[in-house]
mmCIF file as Biopython writes it, N, C-alpha, C and O atoms, coordinates in Angstrom:
data_model
#
loop_
_atom_site.group_PDB
_atom_site.id
_atom_site.type_symbol
_atom_site.label_atom_id
_atom_site.label_alt_id
_atom_site.label_comp_id
_atom_site.label_asym_id
_atom_site.label_entity_id
_atom_site.label_seq_id
_atom_site.pdbx_PDB_ins_code
_atom_site.Cartn_x
_atom_site.Cartn_y
_atom_site.Cartn_z
_atom_site.occupancy
_atom_site.B_iso_or_equiv
_atom_site.auth_seq_id
_atom_site.auth_asym_id
_atom_site.pdbx_PDB_model_num
ATOM 1   N N  . MET A ? 1  ? 1.999   -12.174 -2.637 1.0 0.0 1  A 1 
ATOM 2   C CA . MET A ? 1  ? 1.745   -10.755 -2.395 1.0 0.0 1  A 1 
ATOM 3   C C  . MET A ? 1  ? 0.989   -10.097 -3.549 1.0 0.0 1  A 1 
ATOM 4   O O  . MET A ? 1  ? 0.755   -8.889  -3.515 1.0 0.0 1  A 1 
ATOM 5   N N  . GLU A ? 2  ? 0.612   -10.852 -4.549 1.0 0.0 2  A 1 
ATOM 6   C CA . GLU A ? 2  ? -0.067  -10.263 -5.696 1.0 0.0 2  A 1 
ATOM 7   C C  . GLU A ? 2  ? -1.359  -9.555  -5.287 1.0 0.0 2  A 1 
ATOM 8   O O  . GLU A ? 2  ? -1.684  -8.497  -5.825 1.0 0.0 2  A 1 
ATOM 9   N N  . ILE A ? 3  ? -2.085  -10.127 -4.351 1.0 0.0 3  A 1 
ATOM 10  C CA . ILE A ? 3  ? -3.321  -9.503  -3.886 1.0 0.0 3  A 1 
ATOM 11  C C  . ILE A ? 3  ? -3.010  -8.153  -3.249 1.0 0.0 3  A 1 
ATOM 12  O O  . ILE A ? 3  ? -3.712  -7.170  -3.489 1.0 0.0 3  A 1 
ATOM 13  N N  . PHE A ? 4  ? -1.964  -8.108  -2.441 1.0 0.0 4  A 1 
ATOM 14  C CA . PHE A ? 4  ? -1.570  -6.849  -1.813 1.0 0.0 4  A 1 
ATOM 15  C C  . PHE A ? 4  ? -1.274  -5.788  -2.863 1.0 0.0 4  A 1 
ATOM 16  O O  . PHE A ? 4  ? -1.742  -4.655  -2.745 1.0 0.0 4  A 1 
ATOM 17  N N  . GLN A ? 5  ? -0.519  -6.131  -3.868 1.0 0.0 5  A 1 
ATOM 18  C CA . GLN A ? 5  ? -0.168  -5.176  -4.922 1.0 0.0 5  A 1 
ATOM 19  C C  . GLN A ? 5  ? -1.423  -4.596  -5.579 1.0 0.0 5  A 1 
ATOM 20  O O  . GLN A ? 5  ? -1.533  -3.385  -5.770 1.0 0.0 5  A 1 
ATOM 21  N N  . GLU A ? 6  ? -2.356  -5.469  -5.917 1.0 0.0 6  A 1 
ATOM 22  C CA . GLU A ? 6  ? -3.588  -5.030  -6.577 1.0 0.0 6  A 1 
ATOM 23  C C  . GLU A ? 6  ? -4.403  -4.112  -5.669 1.0 0.0 6  A 1 
ATOM 24  O O  . GLU A ? 6  ? -4.897  -3.073  -6.109 1.0 0.0 6  A 1 
ATOM 25  N N  . LYS A ? 7  ? -4.540  -4.495  -4.419 1.0 0.0 7  A 1 
ATOM 26  C CA . LYS A ? 7  ? -5.326  -3.688  -3.483 1.0 0.0 7  A 1 
ATOM 27  C C  . LYS A ? 7  ? -4.656  -2.339  -3.232 1.0 0.0 7  A 1 
ATOM 28  O O  . LYS A ? 7  ? -5.327  -1.308  -3.178 1.0 0.0 7  A 1 
ATOM 29  N N  . LEU A ? 8  ? -3.341  -2.350  -3.082 1.0 0.0 8  A 1 
ATOM 30  C CA . LEU A ? 8  ? -2.614  -1.104  -2.847 1.0 0.0 8  A 1 
ATOM 31  C C  . LEU A ? 8  ? -2.811  -0.131  -3.999 1.0 0.0 8  A 1 
ATOM 32  O O  . LEU A ? 8  ? -3.119  1.041   -3.781 1.0 0.0 8  A 1 
ATOM 33  N N  . LYS A ? 9  ? -2.638  -0.604  -5.201 1.0 0.0 9  A 1 
ATOM 34  C CA . LYS A ? 9  ? -2.787  0.250   -6.381 1.0 0.0 9  A 1 
ATOM 35  C C  . LYS A ? 9  ? -4.227  0.755   -6.505 1.0 0.0 9  A 1 
ATOM 36  O O  . LYS A ? 9  ? -4.458  1.931   -6.788 1.0 0.0 9  A 1 
ATOM 37  N N  . GLU A ? 10 ? -5.183  -0.137  -6.292 1.0 0.0 10 A 1 
ATOM 38  C CA . GLU A ? 10 ? -6.598  0.230   -6.383 1.0 0.0 10 A 1 
ATOM 39  C C  . GLU A ? 10 ? -6.962  1.298   -5.351 1.0 0.0 10 A 1 
ATOM 40  O O  . GLU A ? 10 ? -7.608  2.291   -5.684 1.0 0.0 10 A 1 
ATOM 41  N N  . LEU A ? 11 ? -6.550  1.094   -4.102 1.0 0.0 11 A 1 
ATOM 42  C CA . LEU A ? 11 ? -6.862  2.063   -3.045 1.0 0.0 11 A 1 
ATOM 43  C C  . LEU A ? 11 ? -6.199  3.411   -3.310 1.0 0.0 11 A 1 
ATOM 44  O O  . LEU A ? 11 ? -6.808  4.460   -3.100 1.0 0.0 11 A 1 
ATOM 45  N N  . ARG A ? 12 ? -4.952  3.381   -3.771 1.0 0.0 12 A 1 
ATOM 46  C CA . ARG A ? 12 ? -4.242  4.628   -4.075 1.0 0.0 12 A 1 
ATOM 47  C C  . ARG A ? 12 ? -4.973  5.406   -5.158 1.0 0.0 12 A 1 
ATOM 48  O O  . ARG A ? 12 ? -5.179  6.613   -5.035 1.0 0.0 12 A 1 
ATOM 49  N N  . LYS A ? 13 ? -5.362  4.714   -6.213 1.0 0.0 13 A 1 
ATOM 50  C CA . LYS A ? 13 ? -6.049  5.382   -7.324 1.0 0.0 13 A 1 
ATOM 51  C C  . LYS A ? 13 ? -7.420  5.908   -6.892 1.0 0.0 13 A 1 
ATOM 52  O O  . LYS A ? 13 ? -7.811  7.008   -7.281 1.0 0.0 13 A 1 
ATOM 53  N N  . GLN A ? 14 ? -8.145  5.134   -6.095 1.0 0.0 14 A 1 
ATOM 54  C CA . GLN A ? 14 ? -9.450  5.584   -5.611 1.0 0.0 14 A 1 
ATOM 55  C C  . GLN A ? 14 ? -9.316  6.844   -4.771 1.0 0.0 14 A 1 
ATOM 56  O O  . GLN A ? 14 ? -10.199 7.701   -4.777 1.0 0.0 14 A 1 
ATOM 57  N N  . ALA A ? 15 ? -8.217  6.953   -4.054 1.0 0.0 15 A 1 
ATOM 58  C CA . ALA A ? 15 ? -7.978  8.127   -3.202 1.0 0.0 15 A 1 
ATOM 59  C C  . ALA A ? 15 ? -7.422  9.306   -4.001 1.0 0.0 15 A 1 
ATOM 60  O O  . ALA A ? 15 ? -7.273  10.403  -3.464 1.0 0.0 15 A 1 
ATOM 61  N N  . GLY A ? 16 ? -7.118  9.083   -5.273 1.0 0.0 16 A 1 
ATOM 62  C CA . GLY A ? 16 ? -6.596  10.155  -6.108 1.0 0.0 16 A 1 
ATOM 63  C C  . GLY A ? 16 ? -5.161  10.541  -5.756 1.0 0.0 16 A 1 
ATOM 64  O O  . GLY A ? 16 ? -4.760  11.689  -5.946 1.0 0.0 16 A 1 
ATOM 65  N N  . LEU A ? 17 ? -4.399  9.597   -5.249 1.0 0.0 17 A 1 
ATOM 66  C CA . LEU A ? 17 ? -3.020  9.867   -4.848 1.0 0.0 17 A 1 
ATOM 67  C C  . LEU A ? 17 ? -2.042  9.354   -5.900 1.0 0.0 17 A 1 
ATOM 68  O O  . LEU A ? 17 ? -2.282  8.336   -6.549 1.0 0.0 17 A 1 
ATOM 69  N N  . THR A ? 18 ? -0.951  10.067  -6.054 1.0 0.0 18 A 1 
ATOM 70  C CA . THR A ? 18 ? 0.113   9.608   -6.940 1.0 0.0 18 A 1 
ATOM 71  C C  . THR A ? 18 ? 1.048   8.690   -6.161 1.0 0.0 18 A 1 
ATOM 72  O O  . THR A ? 18 ? 0.983   8.614   -4.934 1.0 0.0 18 A 1 
ATOM 73  N N  . GLN A ? 19 ? 1.908   8.003   -6.882 1.0 0.0 19 A 1 
ATOM 74  C CA . GLN A ? 19 ? 2.899   7.170   -6.210 1.0 0.0 19 A 1 
ATOM 75  C C  . GLN A ? 19 ? 3.834   8.037   -5.375 1.0 0.0 19 A 1 
ATOM 76  O O  . GLN A ? 19 ? 4.255   7.623   -4.295 1.0 0.0 19 A 1 
ATOM 77  N N  . ARG A ? 20 ? 4.157   9.207   -5.846 1.0 0.0 20 A 1 
ATOM 78  C CA . ARG A ? 20 ? 5.013   10.119  -5.089 1.0 0.0 20 A 1 
ATOM 79  C C  . ARG A ? 20 ? 4.341   10.522  -3.774 1.0 0.0 20 A 1 
ATOM 80  O O  . ARG A ? 20 ? 4.982   10.531  -2.723 1.0 0.0 20 A 1 
ATOM 81  N N  . GLU A ? 21 ? 3.040   10.858  -3.836 1.0 0.0 21 A 1 
ATOM 82  C CA . GLU A ? 21 ? 2.316   11.248  -2.626 1.0 0.0 21 A 1 
ATOM 83  C C  . GLU A ? 21 ? 2.253   10.093  -1.627 1.0 0.0 21 A 1 
ATOM 84  O O  . GLU A ? 21 ? 2.385   10.302  -0.421 1.0 0.0 21 A 1 
ATOM 85  N N  . MET A ? 22 ? 2.052   8.880   -2.132 1.0 0.0 22 A 1 
ATOM 86  C CA . MET A ? 22 ? 2.030   7.718   -1.239 1.0 0.0 22 A 1 
ATOM 87  C C  . MET A ? 22 ? 3.380   7.529   -0.576 1.0 0.0 22 A 1 
ATOM 88  O O  . MET A ? 22 ? 3.455   7.268   0.625  1.0 0.0 22 A 1 
ATOM 89  N N  . ALA A ? 23 ? 4.441   7.658   -1.349 1.0 0.0 23 A 1 
ATOM 90  C CA . ALA A ? 23 ? 5.789   7.513   -0.786 1.0 0.0 23 A 1 
ATOM 91  C C  . ALA A ? 23 ? 6.012   8.528   0.327  1.0 0.0 23 A 1 
ATOM 92  O O  . ALA A ? 23 ? 6.580   8.195   1.367  1.0 0.0 23 A 1 
ATOM 93  N N  . GLU A ? 24 ? 5.573   9.755   0.116  1.0 0.0 24 A 1 
ATOM 94  C CA . GLU A ? 24 ? 5.733   10.798  1.135  1.0 0.0 24 A 1 
ATOM 95  C C  . GLU A ? 24 ? 4.950   10.445  2.393  1.0 0.0 24 A 1 
ATOM 96  O O  . GLU A ? 24 ? 5.443   10.639  3.505  1.0 0.0 24 A 1 
ATOM 97  N N  . LYS A ? 25 ? 3.740   9.932   2.230  1.0 0.0 25 A 1 
ATOM 98  C CA . LYS A ? 25 ? 2.923   9.590   3.391  1.0 0.0 25 A 1 
ATOM 99  C C  . LYS A ? 25 ? 3.520   8.425   4.191  1.0 0.0 25 A 1 
ATOM 100 O O  . LYS A ? 25 ? 3.303   8.313   5.397  1.0 0.0 25 A 1 
ATOM 101 N N  . LEU A ? 26 ? 4.270   7.568   3.505  1.0 0.0 26 A 1 
ATOM 102 C CA . LEU A ? 26 ? 4.869   6.409   4.154  1.0 0.0 26 A 1 
ATOM 103 C C  . LEU A ? 26 ? 6.317   6.653   4.574  1.0 0.0 26 A 1 
ATOM 104 O O  . LEU A ? 26 ? 6.959   5.782   5.161  1.0 0.0 26 A 1 
ATOM 105 N N  . PHE A ? 27 ? 6.819   7.844   4.267  1.0 0.0 27 A 1 
ATOM 106 C CA . PHE A ? 27 ? 8.199   8.207   4.612  1.0 0.0 27 A 1 
ATOM 107 C C  . PHE A ? 27 ? 9.216   7.281   3.949  1.0 0.0 27 A 1 
ATOM 108 O O  . PHE A ? 27 ? 10.215  6.897   4.558  1.0 0.0 27 A 1 
ATOM 109 N N  . VAL A ? 28 ? 8.945   6.929   2.686  1.0 0.0 28 A 1 
ATOM 110 C CA . VAL A ? 28 ? 9.887   6.132   1.899  1.0 0.0 28 A 1 
ATOM 111 C C  . VAL A ? 28 ? 10.162  6.856   0.589  1.0 0.0 28 A 1 
ATOM 112 O O  . VAL A ? 28 ? 9.407   7.745   0.192  1.0 0.0 28 A 1 
ATOM 113 N N  . ALA A ? 29 ? 11.240  6.476   -0.078 1.0 0.0 29 A 1 
ATOM 114 C CA . ALA A ? 29 ? 11.554  7.044   -1.386 1.0 0.0 29 A 1 
ATOM 115 C C  . ALA A ? 29 ? 10.543  6.536   -2.413 1.0 0.0 29 A 1 
ATOM 116 O O  . ALA A ? 29 ? 10.025  5.426   -2.288 1.0 0.0 29 A 1 
ATOM 117 N N  . GLN A ? 30 ? 10.270  7.352   -3.423 1.0 0.0 30 A 1 
ATOM 118 C CA . GLN A ? 30 ? 9.305   6.957   -4.440 1.0 0.0 30 A 1 
ATOM 119 C C  . GLN A ? 30 ? 9.669   5.614   -5.090 1.0 0.0 30 A 1 
ATOM 120 O O  . GLN A ? 30 ? 8.781   4.782   -5.277 1.0 0.0 30 A 1 
ATOM 121 N N  . PRO A ? 31 ? 10.943  5.369   -5.441 1.0 0.0 31 A 1 
ATOM 122 C CA . PRO A ? 31 ? 11.260  4.059   -6.026 1.0 0.0 31 A 1 
ATOM 123 C C  . PRO A ? 31 ? 10.933  2.889   -5.095 1.0 0.0 31 A 1 
ATOM 124 O O  . PRO A ? 31 ? 10.558  1.814   -5.561 1.0 0.0 31 A 1 
ATOM 125 N N  . SER A ? 32 ? 11.071  3.089   -3.803 1.0 0.0 32 A 1 
ATOM 126 C CA . SER A ? 32 ? 10.710  2.039   -2.847 1.0 0.0 32 A 1 
ATOM 127 C C  . SER A ? 32 ? 9.219   1.764   -2.895 1.0 0.0 32 A 1 
ATOM 128 O O  . SER A ? 32 ? 8.792   0.610   -2.892 1.0 0.0 32 A 1 
ATOM 129 N N  . TYR A ? 33 ? 8.426   2.832   -2.939 1.0 0.0 33 A 1 
ATOM 130 C CA . TYR A ? 33 ? 6.973   2.644   -3.011 1.0 0.0 33 A 1 
ATOM 131 C C  . TYR A ? 33 ? 6.591   1.931   -4.308 1.0 0.0 33 A 1 
ATOM 132 O O  . TYR A ? 33 ? 5.747   1.034   -4.304 1.0 0.0 33 A 1 
ATOM 133 N N  . ILE A ? 34 ? 7.204   2.327   -5.400 1.0 0.0 34 A 1 
ATOM 134 C CA . ILE A ? 34 ? 6.904   1.700   -6.694 1.0 0.0 34 A 1 
ATOM 135 C C  . ILE A ? 34 ? 7.167   0.196   -6.619 1.0 0.0 34 A 1 
ATOM 136 O O  . ILE A ? 34 ? 6.423   -0.595  -7.201 1.0 0.0 34 A 1 
ATOM 137 N N  . ARG A ? 35 ? 8.206   -0.194  -5.916 1.0 0.0 35 A 1 
ATOM 138 C CA . ARG A ? 35 ? 8.495   -1.626  -5.762 1.0 0.0 35 A 1 
ATOM 139 C C  . ARG A ? 35 ? 7.401   -2.330  -4.971 1.0 0.0 35 A 1 
ATOM 140 O O  . ARG A ? 35 ? 7.152   -3.514  -5.201 1.0 0.0 35 A 1 
ATOM 141 N N  . TYR A ? 36 ? 6.739   -1.639  -4.045 1.0 0.0 36 A 1 
ATOM 142 C CA . TYR A ? 36 ? 5.595   -2.242  -3.348 1.0 0.0 36 A 1 
ATOM 143 C C  . TYR A ? 36 ? 4.507   -2.584  -4.357 1.0 0.0 36 A 1 
ATOM 144 O O  . TYR A ? 36 ? 3.934   -3.673  -4.323 1.0 0.0 36 A 1 
ATOM 145 N N  . GLU A ? 37 ? 4.229   -1.647  -5.251 1.0 0.0 37 A 1 
ATOM 146 C CA . GLU A ? 37 ? 3.146   -1.858  -6.220 1.0 0.0 37 A 1 
ATOM 147 C C  . GLU A ? 37 ? 3.499   -2.885  -7.288 1.0 0.0 37 A 1 
ATOM 148 O O  . GLU A ? 37 ? 2.614   -3.579  -7.789 1.0 0.0 37 A 1 
ATOM 149 N N  . ASN A ? 38 ? 4.767   -2.994  -7.643 1.0 0.0 38 A 1 
ATOM 150 C CA . ASN A ? 38 ? 5.097   -3.963  -8.692 1.0 0.0 38 A 1 
ATOM 151 C C  . ASN A ? 38 ? 5.553   -5.307  -8.131 1.0 0.0 38 A 1 
ATOM 152 O O  . ASN A ? 38 ? 5.884   -6.215  -8.894 1.0 0.0 38 A 1 
ATOM 153 N N  . GLY A ? 39 ? 5.571   -5.440  -6.824 1.0 0.0 39 A 1 
ATOM 154 C CA . GLY A ? 39 ? 5.821   -6.725  -6.195 1.0 0.0 39 A 1 
ATOM 155 C C  . GLY A ? 39 ? 7.275   -7.121  -6.031 1.0 0.0 39 A 1 
ATOM 156 O O  . GLY A ? 39 ? 7.568   -8.275  -5.719 1.0 0.0 39 A 1 
ATOM 157 N N  . THR A ? 40 ? 8.187   -6.191  -6.234 1.0 0.0 40 A 1 
ATOM 158 C CA . THR A ? 40 ? 9.599   -6.542  -6.065 1.0 0.0 40 A 1 
ATOM 159 C C  . THR A ? 40 ? 10.105  -6.237  -4.663 1.0 0.0 40 A 1 
ATOM 160 O O  . THR A ? 40 ? 11.253  -6.542  -4.341 1.0 0.0 40 A 1 
ATOM 161 N N  . ALA A ? 41 ? 9.265   -5.638  -3.825 1.0 0.0 41 A 1 
ATOM 162 C CA . ALA A ? 41 ? 9.601   -5.385  -2.422 1.0 0.0 41 A 1 
ATOM 163 C C  . ALA A ? 41 ? 8.317   -5.412  -1.605 1.0 0.0 41 A 1 
ATOM 164 O O  . ALA A ? 41 ? 7.223   -5.175  -2.117 1.0 0.0 41 A 1 
ATOM 165 N N  . GLU A ? 42 ? 8.481   -5.704  -0.338 1.0 0.0 42 A 1 
ATOM 166 C CA . GLU A ? 42 ? 7.338   -5.710  0.584  1.0 0.0 42 A 1 
ATOM 167 C C  . GLU A ? 42 ? 7.536   -4.610  1.616  1.0 0.0 42 A 1 
ATOM 168 O O  . GLU A ? 42 ? 8.661   -4.353  2.046  1.0 0.0 42 A 1 
ATOM 169 N N  . PRO A ? 43 ? 6.448   -3.960  2.013  1.0 0.0 43 A 1 
ATOM 170 C CA . PRO A ? 43 ? 6.581   -2.912  3.023  1.0 0.0 43 A 1 
ATOM 171 C C  . PRO A ? 43 ? 6.922   -3.510  4.384  1.0 0.0 43 A 1 
ATOM 172 O O  . PRO A ? 43 ? 6.618   -4.668  4.671  1.0 0.0 43 A 1 
ATOM 173 N N  . SER A ? 44 ? 7.549   -2.704  5.196  1.0 0.0 44 A 1 
ATOM 174 C CA . SER A ? 44 ? 7.799   -3.118  6.569  1.0 0.0 44 A 1 
ATOM 175 C C  . SER A ? 44 ? 6.454   -3.272  7.282  1.0 0.0 44 A 1 
ATOM 176 O O  . SER A ? 44 ? 5.418   -2.827  6.787  1.0 0.0 44 A 1 
ATOM 177 N N  . GLN A ? 45 ? 6.492   -3.901  8.434  1.0 0.0 45 A 1 
ATOM 178 C CA . GLN A ? 45 ? 5.266   -4.052  9.206  1.0 0.0 45 A 1 
ATOM 179 C C  . GLN A ? 45 ? 4.692   -2.681  9.553  1.0 0.0 45 A 1 
ATOM 180 O O  . GLN A ? 45 ? 3.479   -2.479  9.493  1.0 0.0 45 A 1 
ATOM 181 N N  . ALA A ? 46 ? 5.560   -1.744  9.913  1.0 0.0 46 A 1 
ATOM 182 C CA . ALA A ? 46 ? 5.093   -0.399  10.258 1.0 0.0 46 A 1 
ATOM 183 C C  . ALA A ? 46 ? 4.415   0.260   9.063  1.0 0.0 46 A 1 
ATOM 184 O O  . ALA A ? 46 ? 3.373   0.897   9.222  1.0 0.0 46 A 1 
ATOM 185 N N  . ASN A ? 47 ? 4.983   0.120   7.880  1.0 0.0 47 A 1 
ATOM 186 C CA . ASN A ? 47 ? 4.362   0.733   6.707  1.0 0.0 47 A 1 
ATOM 187 C C  . ASN A ? 47 ? 3.091   0.018   6.296  1.0 0.0 47 A 1 
ATOM 188 O O  . ASN A ? 47 ? 2.176   0.647   5.764  1.0 0.0 47 A 1 
ATOM 189 N N  . LEU A ? 48 ? 3.017   -1.271  6.528  1.0 0.0 48 A 1 
ATOM 190 C CA . LEU A ? 48 ? 1.784   -1.998  6.244  1.0 0.0 48 A 1 
ATOM 191 C C  . LEU A ? 48 ? 0.657   -1.450  7.112  1.0 0.0 48 A 1 
ATOM 192 O O  . LEU A ? 48 ? -0.464  -1.268  6.636  1.0 0.0 48 A 1 
ATOM 193 N N  . VAL A ? 49 ? 0.949   -1.192  8.366  1.0 0.0 49 A 1 
ATOM 194 C CA . VAL A ? 49 ? -0.044  -0.612  9.277  1.0 0.0 49 A 1 
ATOM 195 C C  . VAL A ? 49 ? -0.384  0.815   8.841  1.0 0.0 49 A 1 
ATOM 196 O O  . VAL A ? 49 ? -1.550  1.206   8.878  1.0 0.0 49 A 1 
ATOM 197 N N  . ARG A ? 50 ? 0.616   1.595   8.430  1.0 0.0 50 A 1 
ATOM 198 C CA . ARG A ? 50 ? 0.346   2.959   7.957  1.0 0.0 50 A 1 
ATOM 199 C C  . ARG A ? 50 ? -0.588  2.951   6.741  1.0 0.0 50 A 1 
ATOM 200 O O  . ARG A ? 50 ? -1.505  3.767   6.644  1.0 0.0 50 A 1 
ATOM 201 N N  . ILE A ? 51 ? -0.343  2.031   5.832  1.0 0.0 51 A 1 
ATOM 202 C CA . ILE A ? 51 ? -1.192  1.926   4.639  1.0 0.0 51 A 1 
ATOM 203 C C  . ILE A ? 51 ? -2.622  1.586   5.057  1.0 0.0 51 A 1 
ATOM 204 O O  . ILE A ? 51 ? -3.574  2.203   4.577  1.0 0.0 51 A 1 
ATOM 205 N N  . ALA A ? 52 ? -2.773  0.612   5.945  1.0 0.0 52 A 1 
ATOM 206 C CA . ALA A ? 52 ? -4.112  0.227   6.413  1.0 0.0 52 A 1 
ATOM 207 C C  . ALA A ? 52 ? -4.805  1.408   7.080  1.0 0.0 52 A 1 
ATOM 208 O O  . ALA A ? 52 ? -5.986  1.657   6.836  1.0 0.0 52 A 1 
ATOM 209 N N  . ASP A ? 53 ? -4.079  2.130   7.916  1.0 0.0 53 A 1 
ATOM 210 C CA . ASP A ? 53 ? -4.667  3.291   8.593  1.0 0.0 53 A 1 
ATOM 211 C C  . ASP A ? 53 ? -5.027  4.396   7.605  1.0 0.0 53 A 1 
ATOM 212 O O  . ASP A ? 53 ? -6.076  5.028   7.730  1.0 0.0 53 A 1 
ATOM 213 N N  . LEU A ? 54 ? -4.172  4.622   6.642  1.0 0.0 54 A 1 
ATOM 214 C CA . LEU A ? 54 ? -4.407  5.672   5.649  1.0 0.0 54 A 1 
ATOM 215 C C  . LEU A ? 54 ? -5.719  5.447   4.904  1.0 0.0 54 A 1 
ATOM 216 O O  . LEU A ? 54 ? -6.474  6.387   4.653  1.0 0.0 54 A 1 
ATOM 217 N N  . PHE A ? 55 ? -5.977  4.195   4.556  1.0 0.0 55 A 1 
ATOM 218 C CA . PHE A ? 55 ? -7.166  3.884   3.766  1.0 0.0 55 A 1 
ATOM 219 C C  . PHE A ? 55 ? -8.327  3.346   4.610  1.0 0.0 55 A 1 
ATOM 220 O O  . PHE A ? 55 ? -9.363  2.956   4.070  1.0 0.0 55 A 1 
ATOM 221 N N  . ASP A ? 56 ? -8.150  3.326   5.930  1.0 0.0 56 A 1 
ATOM 222 C CA . ASP A ? 56 ? -9.179  2.852   6.860  1.0 0.0 56 A 1 
ATOM 223 C C  . ASP A ? 56 ? -9.648  1.435   6.515  1.0 0.0 56 A 1 
ATOM 224 O O  . ASP A ? 56 ? -10.845 1.149   6.462  1.0 0.0 56 A 1 
ATOM 225 N N  . VAL A ? 57 ? -8.671  0.565   6.283  1.0 0.0 57 A 1 
ATOM 226 C CA . VAL A ? 57 ? -8.940  -0.850  6.050  1.0 0.0 57 A 1 
ATOM 227 C C  . VAL A ? 57 ? -8.057  -1.642  7.009  1.0 0.0 57 A 1 
ATOM 228 O O  . VAL A ? 57 ? -7.169  -1.081  7.651  1.0 0.0 57 A 1 
ATOM 229 N N  . SER A ? 58 ? -8.301  -2.927  7.104  1.0 0.0 58 A 1 
ATOM 230 C CA . SER A ? 58 ? -7.477  -3.761  7.973  1.0 0.0 58 A 1 
ATOM 231 C C  . SER A ? 58 ? -6.259  -4.275  7.206  1.0 0.0 58 A 1 
ATOM 232 O O  . SER A ? 58 ? -6.249  -4.313  5.976  1.0 0.0 58 A 1 
ATOM 233 N N  . VAL A ? 59 ? -5.249  -4.662  7.952  1.0 0.0 59 A 1 
ATOM 234 C CA . VAL A ? 59 ? -4.085  -5.302  7.336  1.0 0.0 59 A 1 
ATOM 235 C C  . VAL A ? 59 ? -4.532  -6.605  6.679  1.0 0.0 59 A 1 
ATOM 236 O O  . VAL A ? 59 ? -4.048  -6.958  5.604  1.0 0.0 59 A 1 
ATOM 237 N N  . ASP A ? 60 ? -5.452  -7.315  7.321  1.0 0.0 60 A 1 
ATOM 238 C CA . ASP A ? 60 ? -5.981  -8.544  6.719  1.0 0.0 60 A 1 
ATOM 239 C C  . ASP A ? 60 ? -6.591  -8.273  5.352  1.0 0.0 60 A 1 
ATOM 240 O O  . ASP A ? 60 ? -6.406  -9.063  4.426  1.0 0.0 60 A 1 
ATOM 241 N N  . TYR A ? 61 ? -7.311  -7.172  5.212  1.0 0.0 61 A 1 
ATOM 242 C CA . TYR A ? 61 ? -7.893  -6.818  3.922  1.0 0.0 61 A 1 
ATOM 243 C C  . TYR A ? 61 ? -6.784  -6.605  2.892  1.0 0.0 61 A 1 
ATOM 244 O O  . TYR A ? 61 ? -6.860  -7.124  1.778  1.0 0.0 61 A 1 
ATOM 245 N N  . LEU A ? 62 ? -5.763  -5.848  3.259  1.0 0.0 62 A 1 
ATOM 246 C CA . LEU A ? 62 ? -4.667  -5.595  2.324  1.0 0.0 62 A 1 
ATOM 247 C C  . LEU A ? 62 ? -3.992  -6.877  1.869  1.0 0.0 62 A 1 
ATOM 248 O O  . LEU A ? 62 ? -3.533  -6.979  0.731  1.0 0.0 62 A 1 
ATOM 249 N N  . LEU A ? 63 ? -3.936  -7.842  2.754  1.0 0.0 63 A 1 
ATOM 250 C CA . LEU A ? 63 ? -3.268  -9.110  2.434  1.0 0.0 63 A 1 
ATOM 251 C C  . LEU A ? 63 ? -4.210  -10.141 1.832  1.0 0.0 63 A 1 
ATOM 252 O O  . LEU A ? 63 ? -3.799  -11.266 1.547  1.0 0.0 63 A 1 
ATOM 253 N N  . GLY A ? 64 ? -5.476  -9.765  1.638  1.0 0.0 64 A 1 
ATOM 254 C CA . GLY A ? 64 ? -6.428  -10.661 0.987  1.0 0.0 64 A 1 
ATOM 255 C C  . GLY A ? 64 ? -7.044  -11.684 1.905  1.0 0.0 64 A 1 
ATOM 256 O O  . GLY A ? 64 ? -7.578  -12.693 1.442  1.0 0.0 64 A 1 
ATOM 257 N N  . ARG A ? 65 ? -6.980  -11.443 3.201  1.0 0.0 65 A 1 
ATOM 258 C CA . ARG A ? 65 ? -7.530  -12.407 4.161  1.0 0.0 65 A 1 
ATOM 259 C C  . ARG A ? 65 ? -8.965  -12.096 4.550  1.0 0.0 65 A 1 
ATOM 260 O O  . ARG A ? 65 ? -9.653  -12.962 5.090  1.0 0.0 65 A 1 
ATOM 261 N N  . LYS A ? 66 ? -9.437  -10.874 4.288  1.0 0.0 66 A 1 
ATOM 262 C CA . LYS A ? 66 ? -10.808 -10.472 4.605  1.0 0.0 66 A 1 
ATOM 263 C C  . LYS A ? 66 ? -11.289 -9.516  3.529  1.0 0.0 66 A 1 
ATOM 264 O O  . LYS A ? 66 ? -10.493 -8.938  2.789  1.0 0.0 66 A 1 
ATOM 265 N N  . GLU A ? 67 ? -12.584 -9.361  3.455  1.0 0.0 67 A 1 
ATOM 266 C CA . GLU A ? 67 ? -13.147 -8.443  2.469  1.0 0.0 67 A 1 
ATOM 267 C C  . GLU A ? 67 ? -13.056 -6.986  2.904  1.0 0.0 67 A 1 
ATOM 268 O O  . GLU A ? 67 ? -13.087 -6.099  2.051  1.0 0.0 67 A 1 
ATOM 269 N N  . TYR A ? 68 ? -12.946 -6.708  4.205  1.0 0.0 68 A 1 
ATOM 270 C CA . TYR A ? 68 ? -12.920 -5.313  4.678  1.0 0.0 68 A 1 
ATOM 271 C C  . TYR A ? 68 ? -11.808 -5.111  5.657  1.0 0.0 68 A 1 
ATOM 272 O O  . TYR A ? 68 ? -11.626 -4.004  6.165  1.0 0.0 68 A 1 
#
């Protein structure tokens, strides 16, 4: 999941969002979101789709399977 962590953090920063704002958009607690970025937890399938939709990328891209 290391690729996911890097892409998530990069996309969040490019969008100018804080970890708190991301947590709110995903309907999770901020500590839960932080665990997504540091690799100690994985998002649910629903949140993975929400993240992809939020940044207009594919789930495959987030998981490192495609470039876009």
